[in-house]
C-alpha positions as CSV (number, residue, x, y, z in Angstrom):
1,X,89.2,123.7,78.6
2,X,92.6,122.1,79.3
3,X,93.1,119.5,77.0
4,X,94.7,116.3,78.9
5,X,95.9,114.7,75.6
6,X,97.9,117.8,74.6
7,X,99.5,117.8,78.3
8,X,100.4,114.2,78.1
9,X,102.0,114.1,74.8
10,X,105.4,114.4,75.4
11,X,105.2,112.0,78.4
12,X,106.3,108.3,78.6
13,X,103.9,105.6,78.3
14,X,103.1,103.1,80.8
15,X,104.4,99.6,80.6
16,X,102.3,96.4,81.0
17,X,104.6,94.6,83.4
18,X,103.6,91.2,82.2
19,X,105.7,92.3,79.1
20,X,109.0,92.6,81.3
21,X,111.2,90.3,83.4
22,X,111.3,90.5,87.1
23,X,114.4,91.9,87.3
24,X,113.6,94.8,85.3
25,X,110.3,95.5,87.1
26,X,111.8,95.5,90.5
27,X,114.5,97.8,89.5
28,X,112.1,100.2,88.7
29,X,110.3,99.8,91.7
30,X,113.3,100.1,93.7
31,X,114.2,103.4,91.5
32,X,110.7,104.9,91.9
33,X,111.3,105.1,96.1
34,X,115.5,106.0,95.9
35,X,116.5,109.2,94.8
36,X,119.6,111.7,95.5
37,X,120.7,114.5,93.7
38,X,124.6,114.3,92.5
39,X,124.8,118.2,93.2
40,X,126.7,118.7,96.3
41,X,125.7,121.4,99.2
42,X,122.4,122.4,100.0
43,X,119.5,122.5,97.5
44,X,118.1,126.2,98.8
45,X,114.6,126.8,97.3
46,X,114.5,129.4,94.5
47,X,117.8,128.1,93.4
48,X,118.1,127.0,90.2
49,X,119.8,123.4,91.7
50,X,116.7,123.0,93.9
51,X,114.3,123.9,90.9
52,X,116.4,121.1,88.9
53,X,117.0,118.4,91.3
54,X,113.2,118.6,92.3
55,X,112.1,118.3,88.3
56,X,114.8,115.5,88.0
57,X,113.7,113.5,91.4
58,X,110.4,113.6,89.7
59,X,111.4,112.4,86.3
60,X,113.9,109.8,87.5
61,X,111.9,108.1,89.9
62,X,108.7,107.4,87.2
63,X,107.8,103.9,87.5
64,X,106.3,102.8,83.7
65,X,105.3,99.2,85.1
66,X,103.2,100.1,88.3
67,X,100.7,100.5,89.2
68,X,98.9,99.0,86.7
69,X,95.3,97.7,85.8
70,X,95.5,94.0,86.3
71,X,93.5,91.0,85.9
72,X,91.5,91.6,89.1
73,X,91.7,88.5,91.6
74,X,88.4,86.6,92.4
75,X,87.7,87.5,95.9
76,X,85.8,85.0,98.5
77,X,82.6,86.2,99.7
78,X,83.3,87.9,102.8
79,X,86.5,89.5,101.3
80,X,84.6,91.0,98.5
81,X,82.2,92.3,101.0
82,X,84.6,93.8,103.1
83,X,86.3,95.6,100.1
84,X,82.9,96.7,98.4
85,X,81.6,98.2,101.8
86,X,84.4,100.5,102.6
87,X,83.0,104.2,102.2
88,X,86.0,105.5,100.2
89,X,85.4,104.6,96.3
90,X,83.5,107.7,95.3
91,X,85.6,110.2,96.7
92,X,88.8,108.5,95.7
93,X,87.4,108.3,91.7
94,X,86.4,111.6,92.0
95,X,89.1,112.7,94.3
96,X,91.8,111.4,91.2
97,X,89.9,112.7,88.3
98,X,89.5,116.5,89.8
99,X,93.6,115.9,90.9
100,X,94.2,115.0,87.0
101,X,92.8,118.2,85.7
102,X,93.6,120.5,88.0
103,X,97.4,119.3,87.9
104,X,97.3,119.4,84.1
105,X,95.5,123.1,84.1
106,X,98.0,124.6,86.5
107,X,101.3,123.0,84.3
108,X,99.7,124.8,81.4
109,X,100.2,128.0,83.4
110,X,103.7,127.5,84.3
111,X,106.4,129.3,81.9
112,X,109.5,127.3,83.8
113,X,109.9,123.9,81.7
114,X,111.5,122.1,84.6
115,X,108.5,122.9,86.8
116,X,105.8,122.5,84.2
117,X,107.3,118.9,83.1
118,X,107.2,117.9,86.7
119,X,103.6,118.8,87.1
120,X,102.7,117.7,84.0
121,X,104.0,114.1,85.1
122,X,102.0,114.3,87.9
123,X,98.9,114.9,86.5
124,X,99.6,111.7,84.2
125,X,100.3,109.5,87.3
126,X,96.8,111.0,88.8
127,X,95.2,109.9,85.5
128,X,96.7,106.3,85.7
129,X,95.4,106.2,89.5
130,X,91.8,106.8,87.9
131,X,92.1,104.3,85.7
132,X,93.1,102.0,88.3
133,X,90.5,102.5,90.5
134,X,87.9,102.8,87.9
135,X,88.3,99.3,86.7
136,X,88.7,98.1,90.3
137,X,85.3,99.3,90.7
138,X,84.5,98.1,87.5
139,X,85.4,94.2,88.2
140,X,83.9,94.2,91.9
141,X,80.6,95.6,90.9
142,X,80.8,98.7,93.2
143,X,78.1,100.7,93.5
144,X,78.7,104.4,93.0
145,X,77.0,107.8,92.7
146,X,77.3,109.1,89.2
147,X,80.7,110.8,88.5
148,X,80.3,114.4,88.3
149,X,81.4,116.1,84.9
150,X,85.4,116.8,85.3
151,X,85.3,120.8,84.6
152,X,88.4,122.8,84.3
153,X,88.5,125.2,87.5
154,X,87.8,128.8,87.0
155,X,90.6,129.8,89.6
156,X,93.4,127.5,88.9
157,X,95.9,128.1,91.1
158,X,93.2,128.1,94.1
159,X,92.0,124.4,93.1
160,X,96.1,123.4,92.7
161,X,96.7,124.6,95.9
162,X,93.4,122.5,97.5
163,X,94.5,119.9,95.7
164,X,97.9,120.1,96.8
165,X,97.3,120.6,100.6
166,X,94.4,117.9,100.6
167,X,96.8,115.3,99.4
168,X,99.5,116.4,102.3
169,X,97.1,115.9,104.9
170,X,95.3,112.6,103.5
171,X,98.4,110.5,102.4
172,X,99.9,111.0,105.9
173,X,96.8,109.3,107.4
174,X,96.3,107.3,104.2
175,X,100.0,105.5,104.4
176,X,99.1,104.3,108.2
177,X,95.6,103.1,107.2
178,X,96.9,101.1,104.2
179,X,99.4,99.5,106.7
180,X,97.0,98.6,109.1
181,X,95.2,97.2,106.4
182,X,97.9,95.2,105.2
183,X,98.7,94.2,108.7
184,X,95.6,92.9,109.4
185,X,95.0,91.1,106.3
186,X,91.6,93.4,105.7
187,X,92.7,93.3,101.6
188,X,94.4,90.5,100.0
189,X,97.6,90.0,98.9
190,X,96.9,90.6,95.1
191,X,95.0,94.2,96.1
192,X,98.2,95.4,98.1
193,X,100.2,94.4,95.7
194,X,98.6,96.9,93.2
195,X,97.8,99.6,95.5
196,X,101.5,99.6,97.3
197,X,103.0,101.5,94.5
198,X,100.2,104.0,94.0
199,X,100.7,104.6,97.6
200,X,104.7,105.2,96.9
201,X,103.4,107.3,94.1
202,X,101.1,109.5,96.5
203,X,104.6,110.2,98.6
204,X,106.4,111.3,95.4
205,X,103.3,113.8,94.7
206,X,103.4,115.6,98.3
207,X,107.0,115.5,98.0
208,X,106.8,117.4,94.6
209,X,104.0,119.7,96.1
210,X,105.9,120.9,98.9
211,X,109.1,121.9,97.1
212,X,107.4,123.2,94.5
213,X,105.4,125.5,97.3
214,X,108.8,126.6,98.6
215,X,110.1,127.2,95.2
216,X,107.2,129.5,94.4
217,X,107.1,131.2,97.3
218,X,111.0,132.0,96.8
219,X,110.7,133.1,93.5
220,X,107.4,135.3,93.3
221,X,107.8,138.9,93.6
222,X,107.8,140.0,97.1
223,X,104.4,142.3,96.5
224,X,103.0,139.3,95.4
225,X,103.8,137.3,98.7
226,X,101.0,138.8,101.4
227,X,98.3,137.8,99.0
228,X,99.5,134.3,98.0
229,X,99.9,133.3,101.9
230,X,96.2,134.9,102.4
231,X,95.0,132.3,99.7
232,X,97.1,129.7,101.1
233,X,95.4,130.5,105.1
234,X,91.8,130.6,103.0
235,X,92.8,127.2,101.4
236,X,93.5,125.4,104.9
237,X,90.5,127.1,106.7
238,X,88.5,125.7,103.6
239,X,90.0,122.3,103.8
240,X,89.5,122.2,108.0
241,X,85.7,123.0,107.3
242,X,85.3,120.7,105.0
243,X,87.1,117.8,107.3
244,X,85.1,118.6,110.6
245,X,81.6,118.5,108.6
246,X,80.1,121.9,109.6
247,X,78.8,121.9,106.3
248,X,77.8,119.7,103.2
249,X,81.2,119.3,101.5
250,X,81.6,121.8,98.8
251,X,84.9,120.8,96.4
252,X,86.9,123.7,95.0
253,X,85.0,124.3,92.2
254,X,81.9,124.7,93.9
255,X,80.2,121.4,93.7
256,X,78.3,119.9,96.4
257,X,79.0,116.6,97.5
258,X,77.6,114.1,99.6
259,X,80.4,112.1,100.4
260,X,82.4,110.9,104.2
261,X,85.6,113.5,104.2
262,X,85.9,111.9,107.5
263,X,87.2,108.4,106.5
264,X,90.9,109.5,107.5
265,X,89.8,109.4,110.9
266,X,87.0,106.6,111.1
267,X,88.8,104.2,108.6
268,X,90.7,102.1,111.0
269,X,87.0,100.9,112.3
270,X,86.2,99.9,108.5
271,X,89.3,98.4,107.8
272,X,90.1,96.0,110.8
273,X,88.6,94.5,114.0
274,X,92.0,95.0,115.9
275,X,91.6,97.1,119.1
276,X,93.8,100.3,117.8
277,X,94.0,103.2,120.1
278,X,94.4,106.7,118.6
279,X,97.9,106.6,120.1
280,X,99.1,103.7,117.8
281,X,96.9,105.1,114.9
282,X,99.3,108.1,115.2
283,X,102.4,106.1,115.7
284,X,101.9,104.0,112.4
285,X,100.9,106.6,110.3
286,X,104.2,108.6,111.4
287,X,106.3,105.4,111.2
288,X,105.4,104.8,107.4
289,X,105.2,108.5,106.5
290,X,108.8,108.2,107.7
291,X,109.4,105.1,105.6
292,X,108.1,106.0,102.5
293,X,110.0,109.3,102.3
294,X,113.2,107.9,103.7
295,X,114.7,106.7,100.1
296,X,114.8,110.2,98.8
297,X,117.4,113.1,99.0
298,X,116.8,114.3,102.5
299,X,118.1,118.2,101.1
300,X,114.2,117.8,99.7
301,X,111.8,119.4,101.7
302,X,108.9,117.4,103.1
303,X,105.5,118.2,104.0
304,X,105.4,119.0,107.8
305,X,102.1,120.3,109.1
306,X,100.6,116.8,109.3
307,X,103.1,115.0,110.5
308,X,103.9,117.9,113.1
309,X,100.1,118.0,114.3
310,X,100.1,114.3,114.9
311,X,103.3,114.4,117.2
312,X,101.5,117.3,118.9
313,X,98.3,115.7,119.6
314,X,100.3,112.5,120.7
315,X,101.6,113.9,123.6
316,X,98.3,114.0,125.2
317,X,97.4,110.5,124.5
318,X,97.8,107.6,126.4
319,X,97.3,104.0,125.3
320,X,94.0,102.5,126.4
321,X,94.7,99.5,128.9
322,X,93.6,96.4,126.9
323,X,94.5,97.6,123.6
324,X,97.7,96.2,122.0
325,X,100.3,97.4,120.0
326,X,100.7,96.9,116.6
327,X,102.9,94.9,115.3
328,X,105.2,95.8,112.6
329,X,105.1,94.1,108.6
330,X,108.7,92.7,107.6
């Protein structure tokens, strides 16, 4: 089994933001959201310049202060009911638990030191996300199903691809849902402050995955490419099958899951009583997706499938009469 402690041994430690001055924490947060390579010219996938830029981006934008486990604020009864009733906590905790192991397992397989370092850091951050979520669940006494054992996947590449593509799709919708929860006041300010850097780290994670994928395709032998592309297609079939609920959810390791995998589609109804149309929700997801990626070097590749599908769907949607437009947050 992959040892998380071995994978993480060379990585930096998280730092309690309470032990740092406000300016230092603010600078770390800014640096986590903005990065450009000093290398001139294009960053072509497969080139040494592209590979180093991807690894440097992920290393330089690491935030040692946030997200962090905080002294969770006391919530009023109505806010507590809203937060604890969301049908996301089981799948959120378990998803982060599986992601940290799958990232670490795949990082162990990589020979290239730059990519190994980036994916190892990715695993470390997934573990930090799980710790934050687990502490929230504990603090607010959220009832959850028992966590399954986290077992190293039999097919490491398959599990990594499932996790990476899942994050690309889910993060696109999560960006919009999080902004909606913030604008509607569904989450109190203290929880928004805690989970905002989590959302930005997810943006960095899928930025890394998109560029790893391009690098991997560009550097693999041509005779391996057809089989790899078939596996990618199979991953997408699996993810579509899972999300439309045609069968009881079975995860990448073959475990049966009784969870709501359609939350990203229905979550807006749970998070706010605003009359939000699907068109407005898509616009918000696109807006937030662009905003979160805007600080990173535009020569690095972005995940395209979810935004492009959203734009295509939007062509056929009209805002219903009576639905009020979403107001932007300052």
